[in-house]
C-alpha positions as CSV (number, residue, x, y, z in Angstrom):
1,M,11.1,-42.1,166.3
2,K,7.6,-40.7,165.6
3,I,6.5,-38.7,168.1
4,T,2.6,-37.4,167.9
5,V,1.5,-34.1,169.6
6,L,-2.3,-33.7,170.2
7,P,-4.6,-31.4,170.5
8,V,-2.6,-28.5,169.7
9,T,-4.0,-25.3,170.6
10,D,-2.9,-21.1,170.2
11,G,-2.1,-21.2,173.8
12,L,0.1,-24.6,173.5
13,T,2.4,-23.7,171.0
14,H,5.6,-23.8,173.5
15,V,4.9,-27.8,174.1
16,L,5.7,-27.2,170.2
17,A,9.0,-25.3,170.9
18,D,10.0,-27.6,173.6
19,V,9.7,-31.0,171.5
20,R,11.8,-29.3,168.9
21,Q,14.1,-28.2,170.8
22,A,14.4,-31.6,172.9
23,G,13.6,-34.3,170.9
24,L,13.9,-33.5,167.2
25,Q,17.7,-33.5,166.7
26,H,17.6,-36.9,165.2
27,A,17.5,-37.1,161.4
28,D,14.9,-40.0,161.6
29,T,12.3,-38.0,163.7
30,D,9.1,-37.6,161.9
31,L,6.8,-35.6,163.9
32,T,3.1,-35.1,163.4
33,V,1.2,-32.3,165.2
34,I,-2.7,-32.9,165.4
35,A,-4.5,-29.4,166.0
36,S,-7.4,-28.2,168.1
37,T,-10.9,-27.9,166.0
38,L,-12.9,-27.4,168.6
39,T,-13.3,-23.6,169.0
40,D,-12.9,-22.8,165.3
41,V,-15.3,-20.1,164.3
42,T,-17.0,-18.2,161.2
43,V,-16.4,-14.5,161.4
44,H,-17.2,-12.5,158.7
45,G,-18.8,-15.5,156.6
46,L,-15.5,-17.0,156.8
47,R,-14.0,-20.0,158.2
48,F,-11.1,-19.5,160.7
49,C,-9.2,-22.2,162.4
50,P,-7.0,-20.5,165.2
51,D,-5.5,-23.4,166.3
52,I,-4.4,-24.8,162.9
53,D,-2.9,-21.1,161.9
54,A,-1.2,-21.0,165.0
55,C,0.8,-24.2,164.0
56,L,0.9,-22.9,160.5
57,I,1.3,-19.7,159.6
58,P,3.8,-17.3,161.2
59,P,3.1,-14.8,163.8
60,A,2.3,-11.2,162.2
61,S,1.1,-8.3,163.5
62,P,-2.0,-6.7,161.1
63,V,-0.6,-4.3,159.0
64,P,-2.1,-0.9,159.2
65,G,-4.1,0.3,155.7
66,G,-4.3,-4.3,155.3
67,A,-7.6,-6.3,154.8
68,A,-7.4,-7.3,158.1
69,A,-7.1,-3.7,159.9
70,E,-9.7,-2.5,157.4
71,L,-12.6,-5.2,158.3
72,A,-11.6,-3.9,162.1
73,A,-12.3,-0.2,161.3
74,F,-15.6,-1.1,159.9
75,R,-16.5,-2.2,163.7
76,V,-19.5,-4.1,162.2
77,D,-18.9,-7.3,163.7
78,A,-16.7,-9.7,165.8
79,E,-14.7,-7.0,167.1
80,W,-13.2,-9.4,169.5
81,F,-12.0,-11.4,167.6
82,R,-8.5,-10.3,166.1
83,M,-7.0,-11.4,163.0
84,N,-3.9,-10.7,160.4
85,D,-4.1,-10.2,156.9
86,L,-2.3,-13.7,156.5
87,Q,-4.9,-15.5,158.8
88,L,-7.4,-13.5,156.8
89,A,-5.9,-15.2,153.9
90,A,-6.2,-18.4,154.8
91,A,-10.0,-18.4,156.2
92,V,-10.9,-16.7,152.7
93,L,-9.0,-19.8,150.9
94,R,-10.1,-22.9,153.7
95,S,-13.5,-21.0,153.3
96,R,-13.5,-21.4,149.2
97,L,-12.4,-24.9,149.4
98,M,-14.8,-26.1,152.3
99,G,-17.1,-24.9,150.4
100,L,-16.8,-26.9,147.1
101,G,-17.0,-30.0,149.5
102,Y,-13.1,-30.7,150.3
103,G,-13.3,-32.3,154.0
104,L,-11.0,-29.7,156.3
105,A,-7.9,-32.6,156.4
106,A,-7.6,-32.2,152.3
107,V,-7.6,-28.2,153.1
108,T,-5.2,-28.2,155.4
109,Q,-2.8,-30.4,153.5
110,A,-3.0,-28.5,150.4
111,M,-2.7,-25.2,152.6
112,S,0.2,-26.5,154.4
113,K,2.0,-26.4,150.8
114,R,2.3,-22.8,151.4
115,Y,4.6,-22.6,154.5
116,A,6.1,-26.1,153.7
117,P,6.5,-26.9,157.5
118,D,9.2,-29.8,158.4
119,F,6.2,-32.0,160.1
120,T,3.1,-33.5,159.2
121,L,-0.1,-31.3,160.3
122,L,-3.5,-32.6,160.6
123,P,-6.8,-31.3,162.0
124,L,-8.5,-32.9,165.0
125,T,-11.7,-33.5,162.9
126,D,-12.5,-33.4,159.5
127,T,-15.7,-31.5,159.6
128,A,-16.7,-28.1,161.0
129,V,-16.8,-28.1,164.4
130,E,-17.9,-25.0,166.6
131,T,-18.0,-24.8,170.7
132,M,-20.9,-22.5,171.4
133,V,-21.4,-21.2,175.4
134,V,-24.5,-20.3,176.3
135,V,-24.1,-17.3,178.7
136,P,-27.0,-15.1,180.3
137,G,-28.1,-11.8,178.2
138,A,-30.6,-8.7,179.1
139,Q,-33.7,-10.1,178.4
140,S,-32.6,-14.4,178.0
141,E,-30.2,-16.7,177.4
142,E,-27.4,-16.1,174.3
143,A,-25.1,-18.5,172.6
144,W,-21.5,-17.1,172.1
145,P,-18.5,-18.2,170.4
146,A,-16.5,-19.8,172.6
147,R,-13.7,-17.7,171.1
148,R,-15.6,-14.8,171.9
149,Y,-16.4,-15.8,175.8
150,I,-12.8,-16.4,176.0
151,A,-11.9,-13.4,174.7
152,E,-14.4,-11.2,176.7
153,G,-13.2,-12.8,180.2
154,R,-16.6,-13.9,180.8
155,T,-17.3,-16.4,183.5
156,D,-20.9,-17.0,183.7
157,A,-21.1,-20.0,181.1
158,T,-24.7,-21.7,182.1
159,R,-23.4,-24.6,179.5
160,L,-21.6,-25.3,176.3
161,A,-23.2,-26.7,172.8
162,R,-21.4,-28.0,170.1
163,P,-24.1,-28.8,167.3
164,V,-22.9,-31.3,165.1
165,F,-19.9,-32.8,167.7
166,D,-22.3,-36.1,168.2
167,S,-21.8,-36.8,163.9
168,A,-17.9,-35.3,164.8
169,K,-15.0,-38.2,164.0
170,A,-11.2,-37.6,164.0
171,A,-10.1,-36.4,160.7
172,P,-8.3,-39.2,158.4
173,G,-4.8,-39.9,159.9
174,V,-5.2,-39.0,163.4
175,L,-5.8,-42.3,164.9
176,K,-3.3,-44.3,162.9
177,A,-0.6,-41.0,164.2
178,I,-1.2,-41.9,167.8
179,R,-1.1,-45.7,167.4
180,E,1.9,-46.2,164.8
181,A,3.9,-43.1,167.0
182,D,6.7,-43.7,169.7
183,V,6.2,-41.1,171.5
184,V,2.4,-39.3,172.0
185,I,2.1,-36.2,174.1
186,F,-1.1,-35.4,175.3
187,A,-1.3,-31.5,175.9
188,V,-4.0,-29.8,178.1
189,D,-4.5,-26.0,178.0
190,E,-5.8,-24.1,180.2
191,R,-9.4,-24.5,179.1
192,P,-9.7,-28.6,178.7
193,E,-13.7,-27.9,178.6
194,F,-13.1,-26.5,175.1
195,T,-10.3,-28.9,173.9
196,A,-9.0,-31.6,175.3
197,E,-12.3,-32.8,177.2
198,P,-14.3,-33.2,173.9
199,A,-11.3,-34.3,172.1
200,L,-11.0,-37.6,174.2
201,R,-15.0,-38.1,173.4
202,L,-13.8,-38.3,170.0
203,P,-15.5,-42.1,168.6
204,G,-11.8,-44.1,168.8
205,M,-9.9,-41.5,170.7
206,R,-9.3,-43.2,174.1
207,D,-9.1,-46.8,172.3
208,A,-6.3,-45.1,170.5
209,L,-4.6,-43.5,173.5
210,T,-5.1,-46.4,175.5
211,G,-4.0,-49.0,172.7
212,T,-1.4,-47.5,171.5
213,R,2.3,-49.0,171.5
214,A,3.9,-45.5,172.3
215,Q,5.1,-44.2,175.1
216,V,2.2,-41.6,176.4
217,L,3.1,-38.7,177.9
218,T,1.0,-35.9,179.1
219,V,1.6,-32.1,179.5
220,G,-1.0,-30.3,182.1
221,A,-3.0,-33.1,182.8
222,D,-3.5,-31.5,186.1
223,R,-6.2,-29.3,184.2
224,L,-8.3,-32.7,184.0
225,D,-10.8,-34.0,186.4
226,A,-9.6,-37.2,188.4
227,E,-11.8,-39.9,186.4
228,T,-10.3,-38.6,182.9
229,R,-6.7,-38.0,184.1
230,T,-7.3,-41.9,185.4
231,G,-8.8,-43.0,182.1
232,L,-6.2,-41.3,179.8
233,G,-3.0,-42.9,182.0
234,G,0.0,-41.8,180.6
235,E,3.4,-40.5,182.2
236,R,2.9,-36.9,183.1
237,A,6.0,-34.9,181.7
238,D,5.4,-31.5,182.3
239,E,8.7,-30.3,183.8
240,R,10.4,-33.4,182.4
241,L,9.2,-32.9,178.9
242,A,12.7,-32.5,177.6
243,E,14.3,-35.0,179.5
244,L,12.0,-37.7,178.9
245,L,12.2,-36.7,174.8
246,A,16.2,-37.0,175.1
247,E,15.9,-40.2,176.3
248,A,13.2,-41.9,174.0
249,A,15.8,-40.2,171.3
250,S,18.6,-41.7,173.0
251,A,17.0,-45.5,173.0
252,R,17.0,-45.3,169.0
253,P,20.5,-45.4,166.5
254,D,21.6,-41.4,166.0
255,D,22.1,-40.6,162.5
256,G,23.3,-36.8,163.2
257,P,21.8,-33.8,164.0
258,T,19.3,-32.3,162.1
259,T,17.0,-29.1,162.1
260,V,13.4,-29.5,162.3
261,W,10.9,-26.5,161.2
262,G,14.2,-24.8,160.1
């Protein structure tokens, strides 16, 4: 059974845990995780992809005296962005590879070898996309990274800006993973304006979701407006996710239990 989950953010890792627990106890299960790239951010001149990192890097706290802690101690930039040494190391490598001309999909594939997850991890887009939130400033409007806006608890956005979004496309393999899946789970986190809604505007995304042969399940779709929910379609899972995945798995031959993600 092929399962595709998207667009996963660092606030939706519990959905992955539910998928692992409920639907991945069959040897033929193939899981593809499509991580959001729509709130990626540049800090200290490095490219951070927090949603990719949340899917790939084990949770860790900053090490006293470590590189991340030392950067924070300088208090010169982005105090609102918390990182640990693992995330910092990932950003250094990611920035170097992207600086050499590699797309984010190729970079993510290369970095996945470090942790060897038992799933395919794809970025939502292959190019750097950064959501900026325009807020009132002391004398004029200011553009803040979405990550800063969320971290500082602001609620006074006047508009959103994504400078390169109009030219952004789904990363290689993303639309194929949706079209060829048996089950697609479209998950919506608490800030759909930053992730789920723009993800649906990527070229080919709606067609892939509405035209796939897969059973489409949604989690958190009530956070979308009525028109978007209707256009997306699918069956609301939420509290029934485990039940629906078990039903989908039982419809296929059982080759015995396996452990996915170790």
